[in-house]
Structure formats: structure tokens, C-alpha cells
N, C-alpha and C positions, 0 to 999 in steps of 0.2 A: 889253179890249185896251189895252196901254200905248202911249202915243204914242212917236214916235221920240225926242223929247226926254227922256221919262222913261227909255227904254231906255238912252240915252246916259249919263244921270246914274247909273243902276244899274251900268253897266259901269265908270264912273269910280270909284264907291265901292268896287266889288269890287277894282279894281286898287290903290286906295289901301290897302285892308285887307291885300292880299297883300304889297305893298311894305313896309308897317309891320311885318308879321309876319316877313318876311325880315330886316329891319333889326334887330328885337329879337332874333331868333335869332342873328344874327351877333354882336351885342353880348354875348349870353349866353355864346357859345362863347369869345369873346375874353376875357371876364372870369371864365371858369370857374376855380375854385380847384382846383389839382392837389395832392393830399395824398401825401407820401412818408413812409413809415414806416421808421425805422432802429432796430435792436434789438441789444443785446448788451453788450459790455465797458463797465465803469464806469471803467476805467483812463483813457480819454480823455474822461470825462464833461464836465468843465469846458471842454475845448477844443471839443467838439461843441456845447455850449450857446452858446459864443461865436460859432462859425461860423453857427449857425442864426439867432441874433439879428441879426448883421450882414447875412447874405444875405437874410433875409426883408424887411428894411427896403427893399431895392432890388428885391425880387421879390414884391410883395404877392399875386400870384396863385398862389404856391407856399407850401404849408403843410408844414413838416417836423416830424414827431412823433418824439421820441426816447424810447425805453424802455431802461433798463439791464438788469439781471438777470444780468450776467456773460457771459463769453465762451462758456461751454457753452450757455447759453440763446440767445445770439445765433446760434450755429451751428445749433441745433435749429429755431429760428424761421425761419431762412433755408431750411433743408431742407424744412420744412412749407409754405413759401410764405406765412407769416404776416407777413413783413416784406419790404420792397423791398431794403433794404441791411442786411446782417449786419455785426456788428463783433466781432472776435476779436483778443485780444492775441497769443497764440502762433499760428503758422501752423497751419492745419487739418491733421490727420493723414490719412494716405493712406486708411484705412478709411472715414473720414467723407467725404473727397473723392469716393470711389467711390460713396457714397450720393447725393451731389449729382449725379454723372454719370448715375445711374440714373433721374433725373427726366426725362431726355431733353433737358436743356439743359446748356450749358457754364458752370460756375462760373468766376469770375475773382477772384483775391485779390492784393492789393498793399498796401504800407504807406501810412498816411495822416499819421502824425506820430511824433515820437520823445518818449518820456517816461522817467521813472525811478521805481523802487520805492525807498521810503525806510523807515527804521526809526524810528518815532515812539514816545515814551514819556510816561508820566505820573508824574513825580517832582517834586513841588512844591519850588521852591528850587534845582533843578538845571537850568541852562540849557545846559550843555555836557556831552556824554557821548561818550567814545571807546569804540569796540568793535572789537577785533581780529577777524580772520577766525575764529580758534579760539573766542573767547568768543561771537561771534555764533551760531555753530553750537551751542555748548554751552547757550546760553540757550534756543534754540528746540527743541532736542532734549530739554531737560529736565535735563541733567547739572548745570547751575548752578541752585540752588534759591533763593538769597537775593541781594538786591541788594548786600549788603556782602561778597559772596564775594571772597576775596583776589585772584582773577584780574581782577575788575572794578576793585577798589581800586587795584591796581598801575597800571592804565591811567589812572585818574582820582584821583590822590592828593589833589587839592584839593576833591573833591566829598564832601559829607556824606551818604554813602550809607546808607539805613536798613537795619536788620536786619528786612527784610520779604520775604515770599515773592514771587517774580516771577510775575505772572499773564500768560500768553501768549495774545494774541488773534490768531485766524486767521479766514479766510473759511469760511462754512458752505456756500456755493454753489459751483458749478463755475466756477472763476475763472482768468482769464488772469493776473491779478496774482499769484495763488498759483503758477501754472506758471512765471512768470518768476523769482519768489523762490526756489522750491524747486529750479529748475534751477541757479540761481546757487549755492545751498548744496551741491548735488551736485557742482558743478565744483570747489569749494574744499575739500570734505571727503569723503574716501572713506567715512568712517563714516556720514555722512548719506546718501550715495548707496546704500550697502548696506542700511541699516536703515530708511530712510524713502522715499528716491527723489524723483522729480519728477513733477509732473502738475497738472492743473487742480483735482484733489482728492487729498489724501494722508491717511493715518492719522497724526494728530499724537500723538507719545508723551506730550506734556504733558496730553492729555485723560485718559489712564489714570492720571496722577498727581494728578488733581483740580485742576490749575492752568491748564487750557485753557478759553478762552472763544471763542465763535464768533459772527460777525456776518455778515449778508447784504449783499454788495456792499461796496465801499469806504466808502460812507456809514455802513453798519451797524457796520463795524469801528471807524471813527473815533468814532462815538457811544458805543460801549462804552468805548473808551480814555478819553474825556473824563470818563466817570462813574466810572472805576475807578482809584484811586490805586495805584501800584506795578505798573502794567500796561505792556506793551510790545506793539507790533503792527508789521506791514508794511502799507504802503498806497502809493498813487500820490502823487508829490510835490505835485501841485496841491491835493490834499485837505489836506495838512499846511500849505500856504501859506494856503489859504482859512480853515482853522480855527485858524491861528496856533499850531501844535503844535511843540514842540521835537523836533528830529530828531538822530540820532546821527551822528557822524563815523565812517565805515567805513574800515577798513584796505584799501587797494587792492593790486593785484598787486605794486607797487613798494615796498610797506611804508609808504606815506604814509597818514595819516588825512585823509579828504576828505569834505566836506559836499556834498550835491547842490545845484548851482547851474547856471544856464544855461551858464556857462563850463566847469564840470567835466563836464557832460553832453556838450557840444560836443566837448570834448577826447577823450572816449571814442569818439564817432562818428568823429572825424578819424583815430583810430589804426587804424581797421578799413576794409578794402576790402569794402564790403557786397556780399554775393551775394544778389540777388533773382532767383529763377527766372522764367521766362515766366509771366505771370499765369494761363495755362491749366494750369499745373502747380505751383500755389502750395504744395502739400504738401511740395515738395522744399526749402523754405526751412528753415534751421537757426536755431532760437530762440537758440542760444548765441553767435551771431556778435558781438553787441555787449556781451556780459557779460564782466566781469573783464578789460577791455582793458589793454594796456600803457600806461605813461606816469605821470609823477609827479603830474600834476594831473587824472587821470581818476577820475570816480566809477564804481564797479564794477558797479552794478545798473541798466543802461540797456537799453532795448528799443524796437523798433518796435511799434506797434499797427496792426491791419490792417482793411481794408474787404473785404467780400464782395458781389459783384453778379453778376447773370446776364448772359450774352451775349444772352439773350432770342431764341433761335432760333425763328423762325416765330411771334413774339409770345407765346411760351409763358407768360412770367411778368409782363410789363409791357404795358400798352396803349401805343400810339404816343405819346400825350401824356405818360404816365408815363416812358417811356424818354427822351424829349427832356428832361423836367425833371430826371431823375436825371443825365443826361450833363452838363447845364449846371451843376448844383449841384456835382458832383464835379470838373468841370474848374475851377470857381472854387476849391474846396477845395485843389486841387493847384497852384494858381497864386497868386491873390490871397490865399487863405487861409493861405499859408505866409509871408506878409509879417509883419514884427514887429508891426505895429499890429493884426493880426488873430489873434495868438497869445495864448492864456490863460497866466497865470503858471504856470511849472513845465513847459512844453513847449518843444521845440526843433524848428525846421524840418527837413524832410527834405533830405538831400543832393540836389542838382539832378538827378543821374543817376537817383536812386531815384524822385523825383517824375515824371520823364519816363516811367519804366516804367508808373507809374500812369496817366498821360495816354494812353499807347498802349493800355492796357486799356480805359479809358473810351471811346475811339474804336471799340472792338470791339462795344460794345453796339448791338444792332440796333433800329432804330425801326420 
């Protein structure tokens, strides 16, 4: 038999053990790392990486993993529940949106940033290149075969253009950048619209001519361009800046040749009254709204890139901790993340009214 003193000591030890366990459990929960996965478009890659770097410094308990793969991959991963946040440049089409709805949850789509598609080229010694609307289409459709074609020479009389076949680089994957670029070409050229069309993937006529090359993601396209003299490609502006690639001045709607800069992208956005539908009906948004805008100083190939999240009805897609972390991160992206010091080169902040639509959507996510 234990004495009363011994029993008291045992009770006190047990109490201490329970208290210590509860304390440690509380610390573990408080310090638990929440992982958020985001997948899709490479158009905003450098911006996403910048946001993640800045955000995680002040939120060490949140780990954000970004995987590119293109807008098509982002939509599919989102549908399959393989990612918390999907990313797509063009708005999701209605048939895909209905697939999202069939999961039993409500998808939400809204813009996160503004970017531009540029035409980069590899012509040693040529730092300036003008491309008219007609010449741009003719190069990518394959009607212009050589760099010293008379139509290019007339636009660039001081350039020493080589008698070399033009190698056209395009995306191999399902790509929002491709959708933006081919939609623009369809807007300015009836021939392109009828013979090639627009989409995340298209049949490139230059492939049949033996002058087409394909790369996966914007990084893959840029890598091929750098390795291939006499080549041309379309890519997101930030990749051209990061890799120090020469980009063409493109003829805009007002007949001016304009390079992509923060100012010329902002000029395009300011010329348009953006229509962003309710985030619960994201498929209603028109990809063409920022393309080929009016104005002397507007760059013509400008677009929003978008986020996809779930409303998380009845906790179907996110745990409570995940939902809270997603809401906090996306609120930051649409507020602090839009400030100049948090923008990566080549991107332009959202108009305030568009950012507010996104904030309203984030508040709809259920914890």
C-alpha cells in the first residue's frame, strides 16, 4: 500500500505529464505547416514566384508549392482535386465549368494580374525589329519563309536581315499563352481565323512546312529560341525580360509600332472598361476584351491571367486550416501583392475594381 504522500506525488506527476502533453500539442498545432499547392499557367510564373517568396517570409507556417504545366494542366488538376488553386490564362470554357460544378462544389474564377504576350526572336546583331499586323500573321502562318522577305525589309530598312528560313517556335502543351496569342491573330486576320483559329492548342501550318518547333511551357519555348538562330516565338513578357531577349515592336490598332512596357500595357488596360462576370460564372468572361485596344501608345497583346478556387461547400475540397490559409494568401495577393514593390518585371497591377471582384470571391470561400 502506498502512503498518502506517495499517492499525492503520483497525482502531481500525472498532472504534470498531462499539462506538458497539452502544452506540446498546442505548440504543435500552432506551428503546424500548412501546404498550399497551385498549378497551371506559366504566363504568370515569375509573378507567382515573387509573391510566394515575399509572402512566405512573413508567414513561415505556410508553404506554397507552384507547378506550371500550362493552363490546360491547371484546369485539369483543379478538376481532379490535385491542386488547391488552379491557374489559367484564358477564362474557363462553359463545358469545363460544368465539369467543375459536377463535383458538387462551386468553382470561383477571377483575374490575379495583367501581363503581355510578346514576340521574341533570335537574330544576332539585330536589336530592333518592327512587325506589322499583316507580317506577323504571315510569319506565324508560314506565308513568309525567309527573314529577308521584302515585306519585312520594307519595315526594317536599316536591319541586315539574313537570307535564312524563319523557324517558328510554339507551345507543345495546352497553353493559355497560345490561346491569348492565337485569339489576337484571329482578331486581326480573317485568314488566320478561318485557317487556324484560336485555342490553347492549334494546328500550326509551319509544322507541315518543316519550320515549326515546339517547346513545353514558356520556359521550354524560350530555351529553344536561345539555341536556334533565325527563330521567332511568342512568350510572356517576363520571360523575355528575365532572359534578356530582343522583342519586336508590334503594329497596334492605331498603326503605331509599340514595344511592350509597363506604360504601354497600362495604356491598353486603361482604354478598356473591363467586364469581369460574377466569379461563380467565370466562363462568361471574354478573353478578347484587352486585346487590340485603341490608343496610340497601347501594346496590342495584353490579357488577364486567372485564379481558380473552390467555394469549399461543406469542406469538400479544403480542410478548415487550408481554407483559412488560402483566403489569407489570396487576400494578400489582391492587396499587398498588387503594389509596385511586389510586382515582378513585366506585369501590371489589376484595376482596383477588378481586384475587388477577386476579394469578394475570396470571402466566399467557406472555412
